[in-house]
Steps between C-alpha positions, in 0.01 A plus 500: 500500500776683680551865424229744381248575230434862430146622382420821345412699181849530363590234240814403683321367804484122526125528461394812304132608562311698244291696743522881539416476873815276556824696584809457280662301777211385720587198711743212541441141601791336684560135561727331741524173691249635756235583237372777281421872580382804312626855548349821363760721328340834614237475224252779462195291587634210700519120469239282657492133613125427514360800671823583693719778378869403506700715743860399507510121409211261518532114488329326208315171507389280212167636349550859636357770268733793433357826364709761328311788356199342322682174444449192728718194493468172694829397660577128444793297645608216268744238616769418250 
């Protein structure tokens, strides 16, 4: 993946999350040749990778748990 995937409560996000604790535009995952990272979009309650709150941009590794509001995802890298 090169580019970005937007996560949030709005239906026009790439991943729409049905969770009232998730901001309308909560976070974005970016991918490039050097790897993947997540950036919080000034959400009201933060984005977490494991126990670590994302401030700025945080690199992602295969198997990391992302928490937005009350929703937790496991980040998986799949080779094409």
